[in-house]
N, C-alpha and C positions, 0 to 999 in steps of 0.2 A: 738670236732669240727664238726659244723654242715655240712652236705654234702648237695649239691643243684644238681638237676638231670636236665639236659637240653633236652628238646623233641620238636620235630618238630610235628606242628599241622596245619591243614588246616580250613582257617577261610575265609568265605566269598570269596572262590575261589582262595585265593593265601596262600602259606606257610609261616608260622611265627615260630620261635624257643622261647621256653619260658623256664625260670630257676625258678624251685620251689623246695622246700624241698619234699622229699618221702612221709612225711605225707600228704602235701596239694595235692599232686598227688592222694592220695588214697582216701582222703574224697571227692575230686573232682569226681572220679571215682564213689564213692558210690552215690554221690548226682544226678549224671547224671543217673545211673542206676534206683534210685528210681522214677525219672520222666520219664523213658522209652526215653532217651535221649543217644546218642552217646557222648564222651568226647568232641568231635569237636564240636557237636551242643551245648552243654552247655556253652562252652567257647565262641562260637560266639555269643550266646544269651547274655552274660555278656560283651563280647567286645563291642556290639552295644550301651550300655548304659555308657561306661567308660568315664572318663574325663583325666585320667593320664595313668601311666605305666600299662600295661596289668597284670604283674605278681603281682605287688602289688594289683590292682584290685581284682583279682583271691583270694588272701590272706584275703582280707576284706570281700570278699563274703563269703568264708567258715567260717570266724570268726562270721559274722552276722547270718548265717545259725545255728551255733551251739549255738549262743546266744540264738537265738529265740526258740530252741528246749528247752533250760533250763528254760526259762520263761513261758512255758506251764504249 
């Protein structure tokens, strides 16, 4: 069974809850650190460009980042 972890994040001055699998949380934290950003800052920047559900947008962001690394 796949576990999903819910976390509260502050984006643009308001709190929101997000549910993601631990692997996605880990990768988002790694990507944020790579960019010298906090997790909240990275998620906030992704949130500004999204068109749908934030959790889904974050999963697609991680997938696209990993794909771009594989194609280098």
